[in-house]
N, C-alpha and C positions, 0 to 999 in steps of 0.2 A: 869090772866096768867094760862095758862093750866098746870096741873100737873099731871105728870104719876106716875105709881106704880113702874115701872121697866126703867131703863136708855136704851136709844136707842142708836145703832151704825150705823152711815152712813156708809153703805159699798155696794159697786156696785160689785156683784157677779152674775155670771150664774145661772139662775133657770129655771128648766122645770118643768111645770104641767105635771103629769102622770095620774090623775084621777080628773074629776070634777063632783061632785055629783056620780051617778052610772055610768057614761060613762069613759071608758078609752080614753085619749087623749095624745096628744104630742105637747105642746105648749111651746115655748121659750120665756125667758124674762129675766129681771135683777132685782135683789133687789136694793131698795133705802134705807131702814134701816131695822135693825133687833134688837129684844129685847128677853129676855128670854120667852116673852109670845106670840109674834107674829112676823110677817114681812109685810113689805110694799113693792110691787114690781109692774113692768110694764109687761103686756102681751098684745099681739095682739086681744085676745077674751075675752069676758066678761063671767066670770063663774056665776053659780046660787047663787044669794045672799042668804046667810044663810045656804047654803049647804055644805056638807063636800068637802074636797080637799086635794089631795096628791101632794107634790111637793118635789122637789129634788134641792138641793143646792149644788153647787160644791165649794169645798174649795181646796186651795193649788194647783190650776190649773197650775202653773208654776213650781211647785216641781217635784221631781222624780215620785212621785205617787199621782195622784189626789185623793182625799177623798170627798165622797159624803154624805150629811146629807139628809137622806129621812125624810120628815115630814108630819104629819096627823094634819089637822086642820079644821077650819070652816071659810068660807068667811063673813067677816064683812061687807065689803063695796067695791064698785066698781064704779069708775067714769071716764068718758072719759079724756084723756089728750094728749097733744101734744108730739108726739115722733120724730118730726123734718123731718118725711118722709110723702110726698104727698101721698094720696090715700091708706094709709096703717093705719087702725084703731089702736088706742092705749088706754088701759085701766091702771089706777092706782088702785091697788087692795091691800085691808088690809085683812090678814087672820090671825087667831089664830096659835099658835103652842102648840099643845096639847100633841103630842107624836113625838118622833124622835129616829133615830138610825143611827149610822155610817155605811157606806157601802163602802168598798174598791174595786176598779177596780182591776182586775187580769191581 
């Protein structure tokens, strides 16, 4: 049985990748699970393995004011996955969560 250092929470939250490596991008996806040290999410494009990544997770989307969590990490793995849509590639991506900050929308 696999043992983890931190507890994972199964959460499906909107996520957008804003930087992959040195390249600025805008890619959407959804989280699958989150822990204090990383996140597993889906996206339509495969990022650079081992490279830096910046992503934003939207919290409290249904509330009066959405709160965004801007995260910096590193891509640990990326594997093809089925997203249920024909002709649209999808990847399941595991990334670390090394630094984060809350960003409120105005």
